[in-house]
N, C-alpha and C positions, 0 to 999 in steps of 0.2 A: 780744060778751062783755059781762058786767056783774058786779060793778060796775066803773067806770072808775077811772083814776088820781086824778082829782079827788075822788071819794068816798073812796077809800082814804086819801088825804092828809088828808082832813077827819074820818076815823073816829075817834071818842073812844077806843074800845077800843085800837085800834092805837097811837094817840098816847100813851095811858097806858103801854102796853107799852115803847114807845121811851124814853120819860122815866124810867121806873122803871129800866130797864136801864142808862141813862146815869148815873143816881145811883148805882147799884151800882158801876159801873166808876170813877166819880170817887173813891169811897172807897177802891177798890183801887189807885188811882193811874194808871189807863189814861187815853188820850187821849179826847177828846169823841166820843161816839156818839149824839149827841142828834138832833132832827128836823132840825137844820141839815144834819147829815152825811146823813141819810136823804134830804132834798131833794136835796142835791148830787149824790148817788149816782144817785138816780132820774132826774133831768134829763140828767146826763152819759150814763148808759146808753141813754136813749131817743135822745139826740143822736147817738151812735155809729151805731145802727141806722138812724135816719132819714137821715143823711148817706151811709150806705152803700147806701141804696136799698131797704131792707127794708119789708116791708108794715106798714101802720098798726097791725094787730093785734099783730105782734111788738114793735113800738116801745112800744105800750101795756103789754105783758106785762113788757118790760124796766124800764119806769118803776115798775110796781107792785112787781116783785121787788126793785128797788133801794131802794124806800121801806121795804119790810118786812124786809130782809135781817138786821137785827140785833135783832129783837124778843125773840129767845131769850136775850139778855143779862139779861133780867129773871129768868130762871131761874138761870142761871150762865154765867160766861164760857167755862168748859170746854165743848167740844163745842157752843158757841152756834149754829154754822151748822145743825146738825141739829135742835136744839130750835126754832130759828127757822122751819125747814121745816115741822115738825109743827104748831106754832102756827099757822102761815100756812095750812095745808091746812084746819084746822077753821074758821077765821075765813072764808076765802074761800068754802068750801062753804056756810056759814051765810048769807053775803050772797048766794048764788044764782048763783055764778059757774059757767061750763061746766066740767065736770070735765076735759076736755082742757086748757083754759087753766090750771086749777089745778095740774095735774100739771107743766106746763112751768114755772110760776112756782116751785113748791116744789122742783123739781129743781135750778133755778138757785140758789135760796137755799141749798139743802143742799150745793152744790158750791162756795161762794164761799171758804171758808178754805183758805189755802195748805198747811196740815197734812194735810187729808184730801181736798181737792177739786181738780177741774180742769174746764176748759170742755169740755161735751159737746154744746153747740148754741149757736145765735146769741144766745139770751137770756142763757144762763149766761156766754157770753164777755164780752157787754156789760156785765154785772153785775160780773164780776171786773176788767175794766179800768176801770170807773168807781170802784169801791170802793178799789182798790190804788193809784190814782193821786191820791186825795184827801189831799194833804200840805199842810198850811197852819199858820201859826203860832197861829191862834186855836183849834186842836184841843187845844192843851195846857191841861190843867185843874189842873195842879200849880202853886200860887201862889208857891212857893219855888224859884227858879232854882238855888239851890246843891243842891237835892234832885233835880234832873232826872235821869231815866235816860236811856238813849240814844234811845229812842223820843221822849221829850220833847224831847231836843236836836235831833234831825233835824227834827220838826215846827216847832220854834220858829225854827230856822235857815232855814226855808223862806220865802225872800222872794217867790217866785212860782212856781206850777205850773200850767202849761197843757197840755191835751191837744187835739192838732190832728188832724184826720181829713183825709186826702187820698184821696178815692175814686178818682180817676184813676190815681194812682201806687199805690194800694192800700197806704198807709202809715199807721199810727197813731202819732203821735210825741208823746212826753212831753217838755216842755222845763222844766227845773227850775233855779231860781236858788237857791243856798245862801249863807248868810253863813258863809264858811269860818272865822271867827273863833270860831264856836259849834260848827260841825259840818263835817268834811271829806267830801268825796265818798266816801272810804273808809269813813268812819263810817256813811253812808248805805247802802253796800253791805253792811256787817256784818249789818244787820237786814233789808234789803229785798231781797236776792239772790234768795230764794225767791219773793217777790212778784213781782219783774221777770221771772223765768223763767215764773212763771204767766201774767203779761201777755203774754208772747211766744207761749206755747201759745194763749191766748185770741185774740189777733190772727190766728194762723194758722187758727184755726177759722173766722174771718171772711174768710179768704182774703187777708189782709194781713200785712205785716211790722211789728214793733213796733220802734221806735227811741226811744233815750233819750238826751237831751243835758243834761248837768249843767254849769252855769257855762260854757256855750259850747263844752264839749269832748263829742264823740260817745263815748258809753259802750258802746252796742250798737245 
């Protein structure tokens, strides 16, 4: 397949779409969706499939889908998964990628939002798990703590977040440490329950169980 992940990561048009989308979201008060998030999701999605023994081609497609999954934010936050997929289809076709690979990647991108999507194959499952587990303090773009909404509080409270893959036990385990003076585990679930259920379905698509531990306590 061509182009590869490194070419996509250094593609000027794609990077402009990501950064414009993040500028839009910053104005609207959303958490960070910049190239930093894109790289984090891409690398994590690729790692999930690689550690579970998937083929190199699937690993590469997961990384490309991870990098491009939010480019539709430059159009509008609403329905951004679908606009991201449509934009990705045109860009990848123009770059000479095989149609079969384009369809896998755009399907994964179009399925990544918890309001409308679900895992349909290994690539979409890896993208969902990578995206929904990217919880970290430096994703907060609101400079005024007094104005934090619950999404800001949850991300700002995240002291650490790690996704562990155990291919032998077939377990995908998210370990989260929260500063409970900022955000409780209940606050986390108030906004992330749908996302964690989506992660469980994605893990099942990969033949695994999804586990979540928050502040040392098993949640699911």
